[in-house]
DSSP file (Angstrom, degrees, kcal/mol; ACC not computed):
  #  RESIDUE AA STRUCTURE BP1 BP2  ACC     N-H-->O    O-->H-N    N-H-->O    O-->H-N    TCO  KAPPA ALPHA  PHI   PSI    X-CA   Y-CA   Z-CA
    1    1 A Q    >         0   0    0      0, 0.0     3,-1.3     0, 0.0    52,-0.0   0.000 360.0 360.0 360.0 -36.5   43.7 -151.3  119.3
    2    2 A A  T 3   +     0   0    0      1,-0.3    51,-0.0     3,-0.1     4,-0.0   0.709 360.0  58.3 -69.0 -16.4   45.6 -148.3  119.8
    3    3 A M  T >  S+     0   0    0      2,-0.1     3,-2.7     3,-0.1    47,-0.4   0.621  75.6 115.1 -82.9 -15.4   43.3 -147.3  122.8
    4    4 A I  T <  S+     0   0    0     -3,-1.3    47,-0.2     1,-0.3     3,-0.1  -0.382  84.3  18.1 -65.9 127.2   44.0 -150.5  124.7
    5    5 A G  T 3  S+     0   0    0     45,-3.2    -1,-0.3     1,-0.4     2,-0.1   0.232 102.6 118.3  98.7 -11.8   45.7 -149.5  128.0
    6    6 A S    <   -     0   0    0     -3,-2.7    44,-2.3    44,-0.1     2,-0.6  -0.426  66.1-123.5 -82.7 161.3   44.6 -145.9  127.7
    7    7 A T  E     -A   49   0A   0     42,-0.2     2,-0.4    -2,-0.1    42,-0.3  -0.911  30.4-167.8-100.9 120.5   42.4 -144.2  130.1
    8    8 A Q  E     -A   48   0A   0     40,-3.8    40,-3.3    -2,-0.6     2,-0.5  -0.864  23.2-129.0-114.5 141.5   39.2 -142.7  128.6
    9    9 A R  E     -A   47   0A   0     -2,-0.4    19,-0.6    38,-0.2     2,-0.4  -0.780  37.7-167.9 -80.9 123.3   36.7 -140.3  130.0
   10   10 A V  E     -AB  46  27A   0     36,-3.4    36,-2.7    -2,-0.5     2,-0.7  -0.967  25.5-140.6-126.1 129.3   33.2 -142.0  129.5
   11   11 A L  E     -AB  45  26A   0     15,-2.2    15,-1.4    -2,-0.4     2,-0.5  -0.807  28.9-135.5 -78.5 111.3   29.7 -140.7  129.8
   12   12 A V  E     + B   0  25A   0     32,-2.8    31,-2.7    -2,-0.7    13,-0.3  -0.572  28.3 176.0 -73.2 118.1   27.8 -143.6  131.4
   13   13 A E  E     -     0   0A   0     11,-2.1     2,-0.3    -2,-0.5    12,-0.2   0.644  47.6 -73.7 -96.3 -18.2   24.5 -144.0  129.4
   14   14 A G  E    S- B   0  24A   0     10,-1.5    10,-2.5    27,-0.0     2,-0.3  -0.997  71.9 -24.8 156.0-163.2   22.8 -147.1  131.0
   15   15 A L  E     - B   0  23A   0     -2,-0.3     8,-0.2     8,-0.3     5,-0.1  -0.639  69.1-102.0 -88.6 140.1   23.0 -150.8  131.2
   16   16 A S        -     0   0    0      6,-2.3     6,-0.2     3,-0.5    -1,-0.1  -0.325  19.5-138.8 -57.4 140.4   24.6 -152.8  128.3
   17   17 A R  S    S+     0   0    0      1,-0.2     3,-0.2     3,-0.1    -1,-0.1   0.724 101.7  45.8 -72.3 -23.1   22.1 -154.3  126.1
   18   18 A K  S    S+     0   0    0      1,-0.3     2,-0.4     2,-0.0    -1,-0.2   0.764 125.2  24.6 -87.3 -30.7   24.2 -157.6  125.9
   19   19 A D    >   -     0   0    0      3,-0.1     3,-1.7     1,-0.1    -3,-0.5  -0.923  59.8-162.4-145.7 110.3   24.9 -158.0  129.6
   20   20 A A  T 3  S+     0   0    0     -2,-0.4    -1,-0.1     1,-0.3    -3,-0.1   0.526  90.8  67.8 -66.4  -9.0   22.7 -156.5  132.1
   21   21 A N  T 3  S+     0   0    0     -6,-0.1    16,-0.5     2,-0.1     2,-0.3   0.420  98.6  66.1 -89.4  -1.3   25.5 -156.8  134.7
   22   22 A E  E <  S- C   0  36A   0     -3,-1.7    -6,-2.3    -6,-0.2     2,-0.3  -0.790  73.6-137.0-122.8 160.4   27.6 -154.2  132.8
   23   23 A L  E     -BC  15  35A   0     12,-3.4    12,-1.9    -2,-0.3     2,-0.3  -0.727  16.1-152.1-107.4 165.3   27.2 -150.6  132.1
   24   24 A T  E     +BC  14  34A   0    -10,-2.5   -11,-2.1    -2,-0.3   -10,-1.5  -0.973  22.7 149.1-132.5 153.1   27.7 -148.9  128.7
   25   25 A G  E     -BC  12  33A   0      8,-2.0     8,-2.4    -2,-0.3     2,-0.4  -0.903  37.2-100.3-161.0-166.8   28.7 -145.4  127.7
   26   26 A R  E     -BC  11  32A   0    -15,-1.4   -15,-2.2    -2,-0.3     6,-0.2  -0.966  23.3-131.9-131.5 136.1   30.6 -143.3  125.2
   27   27 A T  E >   -B   10   0A   0      4,-3.0     3,-1.9    -2,-0.4   -17,-0.2  -0.260  43.6 -91.1 -76.2 176.9   34.1 -141.8  125.1
   28   28 A E  T 3  S+     0   0    0    -19,-0.6    -1,-0.1     1,-0.3   -18,-0.1   0.802 131.3  51.7 -59.9 -33.4   34.8 -138.3  124.1
   29   29 A N  T 3  S-     0   0    0      2,-0.1    -1,-0.3     1,-0.0    -2,-0.1  -0.007 123.0-106.7-101.3  27.1   35.3 -139.5  120.5
   30   30 A M    <   +     0   0    0     -3,-1.9     2,-0.4     1,-0.2    -2,-0.1   0.692  68.3 148.6  66.1  30.8   31.8 -141.3  120.6
   31   31 A R        -     0   0    0     26,-0.0    -4,-3.0     1,-0.0     2,-0.2  -0.804  50.0-119.6 -86.4 137.9   33.3 -145.0  120.8
   32   32 A Y  E     -Cd  26  57A   0     24,-0.6    26,-2.2    -2,-0.4     2,-0.4  -0.580  30.5-167.0 -75.2 143.6   31.0 -147.2  122.8
   33   33 A V  E     -Cd  25  58A   0     -8,-2.4    -8,-2.0    -2,-0.2     2,-0.4  -0.999   7.4-159.8-131.8 132.4   32.6 -148.8  125.9
   34   34 A N  E     +Cd  24  59A   0     24,-2.7    26,-1.7    -2,-0.4     2,-0.3  -0.935  25.1 155.0-108.9 136.3   31.1 -151.7  128.1
   35   35 A F  E     -C   23   0A   0    -12,-1.9   -12,-3.4    -2,-0.4     2,-0.2  -0.982  45.6-100.4-157.0 157.6   32.4 -152.1  131.6
   36   36 A A  E     +C   22   0A   0     24,-0.5    26,-0.5    -2,-0.3   -14,-0.2  -0.542  61.3 124.3 -79.6 144.4   31.4 -153.6  135.0
   37   37 A G        -     0   0    0    -16,-0.5     2,-0.1    -2,-0.2    -2,-0.1  -0.888  61.2 -77.2 172.8 166.5   30.1 -150.8  137.6
   38   38 A P    >   -     0   0    0      0, 0.0     3,-2.5     0, 0.0     4,-0.2  -0.437  38.5-119.3 -82.2 152.5   27.3 -149.9  139.8
   39   39 A E  G >  S+     0   0    0      1,-0.3     3,-2.4     2,-0.2   -17,-0.0   0.790 104.7  80.2 -55.9 -26.0   24.1 -148.4  138.3
   40   40 A R  G 3  S+     0   0    0      1,-0.3    -1,-0.3     3,-0.0     0, 0.0   0.708  82.5  65.8 -61.8 -17.7   24.6 -145.3  140.4
   41   41 A L  G X  S+     0   0    0     -3,-2.5     3,-1.8     2,-0.1   -29,-0.4   0.601  71.7 118.2 -78.4  -6.6   27.2 -144.1  137.8
   42   42 A I  T <  S+     0   0    0     -3,-2.4   -29,-0.2     1,-0.3     3,-0.1  -0.369  79.6  21.1 -60.5 129.5   24.6 -143.8  135.1
   43   43 A G  T 3  S+     0   0    0    -31,-2.7    -1,-0.3     1,-0.4     2,-0.2   0.519 108.5 102.0  88.3   8.5   24.5 -140.1  133.9
   44   44 A Q  S <  S-     0   0    0     -3,-1.8   -32,-2.8   -32,-0.2     2,-0.5  -0.694  73.2-118.4-114.4 165.9   28.0 -139.5  135.2
   45   45 A F  E     +A   11   0A   0     -2,-0.2     2,-0.3   -34,-0.2   -34,-0.2  -0.927  38.6 174.5-103.0 136.0   31.5 -139.2  133.6
   46   46 A V  E     -A   10   0A   0    -36,-2.7   -36,-3.4    -2,-0.5     2,-0.5  -0.949  34.3-112.7-134.1 156.9   33.9 -141.8  134.8
   47   47 A D  E     -A    9   0A   0     -2,-0.3    16,-3.4   -38,-0.2     2,-0.4  -0.790  35.0-171.0 -89.6 124.8   37.5 -142.7  133.8
   48   48 A V  E     -AE   8  62A   0    -40,-3.3   -40,-3.8    -2,-0.5     2,-0.5  -0.961  19.3-141.0-120.1 136.6   37.6 -146.2  132.2
   49   49 A V  E     -AE   7  61A   0     12,-2.8    12,-1.8    -2,-0.4     2,-0.4  -0.851  27.5-130.3 -88.5 124.7   40.9 -148.1  131.4
   50   50 A I  E     + E   0  60A   0    -44,-2.3   -45,-3.2    -2,-0.5    10,-0.3  -0.687  33.3 170.0 -88.1 131.9   40.3 -149.8  128.0
   51   51 A T  E     +     0   0A   0      8,-2.4     2,-0.3    -2,-0.4     9,-0.2   0.569  62.0  21.8-118.0 -20.5   41.3 -153.5  128.1
   52   52 A E  E     - E   0  59A   0      7,-1.6     7,-2.8   -49,-0.1     2,-0.5  -0.998  59.9-148.1-151.9 146.0   39.9 -154.8  124.8
   53   53 A A  E     - E   0  58A   0     -2,-0.3     5,-0.2     5,-0.2     2,-0.1  -0.969  16.9-177.2-122.7 124.6   38.9 -153.4  121.4
   54   54 A M        -     0   0    0      3,-2.9     5,-0.0    -2,-0.5    -2,-0.0  -0.426  45.4 -92.9-104.3-179.6   36.2 -155.0  119.3
   55   55 A A  S    S+     0   0    0      1,-0.2    -1,-0.1    -2,-0.1     3,-0.0   0.943 121.6  12.3 -65.4 -43.0   34.9 -154.1  115.7
   56   56 A N  S    S+     0   0    0    -25,-0.0   -24,-0.6     1,-0.0     2,-0.3   0.536 129.5  22.5-116.2  -5.1   32.2 -151.7  117.1
   57   57 A S  E     -d   32   0A   0    -26,-0.1    -3,-2.9   -24,-0.0     2,-0.3  -0.904  62.4-126.2-150.8 177.5   32.9 -151.2  120.8
   58   58 A L  E     -dE  33  53A   0    -26,-2.2   -24,-2.7    -2,-0.3     2,-0.3  -0.887  15.5-142.7-126.2 156.8   35.6 -151.3  123.5
   59   59 A R  E     +dE  34  52A   0     -7,-2.8    -8,-2.4    -2,-0.3    -7,-1.6  -0.912  31.4 147.1-116.4 153.8   35.7 -153.0  126.8
   60   60 A G  E     - E   0  50A   0    -26,-1.7   -24,-0.5    -2,-0.3     2,-0.3  -0.821  37.4-112.5-155.9-166.8   37.2 -151.7  129.9
   61   61 A R  E     - E   0  49A   0    -12,-1.8   -12,-2.8    -2,-0.2   -24,-0.1  -0.979  41.7 -96.1-144.6 149.3   37.2 -151.3  133.7
   62   62 A V  E     - E   0  48A   0    -26,-0.5   -14,-0.3    -2,-0.3     3,-0.1  -0.361  51.0-102.9 -63.8 133.5   36.6 -148.4  135.9
   63   63 A A    >>  -     0   0    0    -16,-3.4     3,-1.8     1,-0.1     4,-0.5  -0.272  51.2 -83.3 -57.3 146.0   39.8 -146.6  136.9
   64   64 A V  T 34 S+     0   0    0      1,-0.3    -1,-0.1     2,-0.1   -17,-0.0  -0.205 114.8  13.4 -53.0 128.9   41.0 -147.4  140.5
   65   65 A G  T 3> S+     0   0    0     -3,-0.1     4,-1.6     1,-0.1    -1,-0.3   0.104  98.1 100.9  94.7 -26.2   39.2 -145.2  143.0
   66   66 A V  H <> S+     0   0    0     -3,-1.8     4,-1.7     1,-0.2     3,-0.2   0.931  80.3  48.2 -64.4 -46.6   36.5 -143.9  140.7
   67   67 A A  H  < S+     0   0    0     -4,-0.5    -1,-0.2     1,-0.2    -3,-0.1   0.847 109.9  52.6 -64.9 -33.4   33.7 -146.1  141.9
   68   68 A A  H  4 S+     0   0    0      1,-0.2    -1,-0.2     2,-0.1    -2,-0.2   0.862 111.9  46.7 -60.2 -38.8   34.4 -145.4  145.5
   69   69 A E  H  <        0   0    0     -4,-1.6    -2,-0.2     1,-0.2    -1,-0.2   0.758 360.0 360.0 -81.1 -27.8   34.2 -141.8  144.9
   70   70 A A     <        0   0    0     -4,-1.7    -1,-0.2    -5,-0.1    -2,-0.1   0.479 360.0 360.0 -77.9 360.0   31.0 -141.5  142.7
């Protein structure tokens, strides 16, 4: 919950197992984050703004400007 609203650097690992329209990755402290984004981000680090915290993962959105630059 404390991470909501923060921007986290995320290594994009692949497509989300629960929603193929979303990507999944891990923060620097190894928390899973699911967020919408293009598949070309897989394997890259992106900044993600955390919008929701669940028991085992986080949800977020790619920080403004990141998707266009990648």
